[in-house]
C-alpha positions, 0 to 999 in steps of 0.5 A: 079885571078892572083897570088900574087908575093912575092918579093925575096930579092936582093942578095948582089953584087958578082962575076958572078961565075955561072948561079945561081948567075945571076938567083937570081938577075933576079928573085929578080928584077922581083919579086920586081917590082911585075910582074908575069913571063908572064907579065915580059917576055912580058915587056922584049920582051922574051918568058916565057920559056926564062925568066924561064930558066934565073930565074932557071939558066938552059938551054942555053939562047942567050946572047942578051936575057940575056942582054935584060932581065937585061936591062929591069929589071934594073940588071947591069952586071959589067965586070973587068979583073982578078986582077982588081976586 
């Protein structure tokens, strides 16, 4: 029997200062959909290992994989030049 997915609160909008910030948004987006990590990895087209690394803010992950996961889970990354924040 699959484990129940406990939704994580979505963090407040903030600057992308490190991998932990992105990790919190990705995990919250996944858990709020009710998907387990295996299901979400398949949905996003990445390996479970890649999604796990992203959610933990650890390891090197290809930028294309980061963008794919964000796109599929509805996480938006906004960029601006310093001083335009």
